[in-house]
C-alpha positions, -999 to +999 in steps of 0.1 A: +530+502-081+497+496-064+496+460-049+458+460-050+458+463-088+480+432-092+458+409-070+434+388-091+398+396-085+374+368-075+343+365-095+313+377-076+297+342-076+327+323-063+318+303-032+333+313+001+354+285+017+334+287+049+300+281+032+283+248+038+267+232+007+229+230+010+215+197+024+198+174-002+160+177-001+144+149+020+128+122+001+091+128-002+068+109+021+036+095+007+009+122+007-028+117+017-036+110-019-009+083-020-025+066+010-057+057-009-061+022-023-083+015-053-092-014-076-062-004-097-037-007-067-018+014-042+010+038-052+031+022-078+019-013-069-007-021-096-030-051-097-023-074-127+011-058-133+047-069-122+062-050-093+078-019-107+115-018-106+131+010-087+100+015-065+097+010-028+079-023-030+102-053-026+103-088-011+112-086+026+117-114+051+110-151+046+089-162+017+067-193+017+077-205-018+084-196-054+048-198-067+036-170-044+057-141-032+048-112-009+061-076-012+059-047+012+070-011+013+084+010+042+061+038+028+030+017+037+034+000+070+008-028+075+002-033+038+015-062+016+011-073-019+007-109-031+026-117-064+017-148-083+035-157-116+052-123-115+021-102-113+004-085-083-028-104-076-039-090-042-031-061-019-039-064+018-043-035+041-039-047+077-033-035+113-009-005+117-020+009+083-035+043+076-043+034+040-080+038+032-104+034+003-116+067-014-148+064+006-128+068+038-131+032+049-100+018+065-089-006+092-110+001+123-141+013+104-174-002+115-193-029+096-222-004+094-199+022+077-188-005+052-224-014+044-234+022+039-208+024+010-208-012-001-243-026+001-250-060-015-217-075-005-218-113+002-214-122+038-195-154+048-185-168+082-149-160+092-127-191+090-109-186+124-132-163+145-167-169+158-197-149+147-203-120+144-168-121+126-172-125+089-160-117+054-179-092+032-170-098-005-180-077-035-207-093-057-184-090-088-155-109-072-163-142-091-160-124-125-122-123-123-121-085-122-105-067-093-128-066-063-129-057-026-131-081+004-134-069+040-126-090+071-148-079+100-138-089+135-159-100+164-160-063+175-178-054+143-149-035+129-127-039+098-096-059+106-083-061+070-092-049+035-082-070+005-082-057-031-075-082-058-087-110-081-101-144-073-090-169-061-063-149-043-088-124-030-104-151-008-071-166+005-072-166+043-036-174+051-015-151+029-005-172+000-028-201+009 
């Protein structure tokens, strides 16, 4: 009797015991398109909506109180959202952030670049910095619709961009 004929044959797709299973795919990083903020929001953080469950935005660190909460995401360093009564009311793009508006304006852009794209914005003195530091606020901000507000530093460059609704759009100390 032939011993080869009595040995069970392995199916051709059986894994070899020495094979290593494939590594899981890395979680996707935000793409260039994901790094663009608009009047609707940023990524899955949407103005006028609750913070989406299961997303990367969450409360981190100490909070100032129950009425106003802040959220951030490791996918967007230097950006935070302000949540009032359970809904996102403002998103702030600050230092360390590479998030920009569709026009290409981000932190570090010059005031003249801002004015090229956003003419007619109301200029107000900065609360904590001397002139020429200022706030440039969209003319429609008082309507209650989402609007844009830029903080311009003494060097004539954008220090922060705020997207949101009044009165939170004009808050100068986070939730105050």
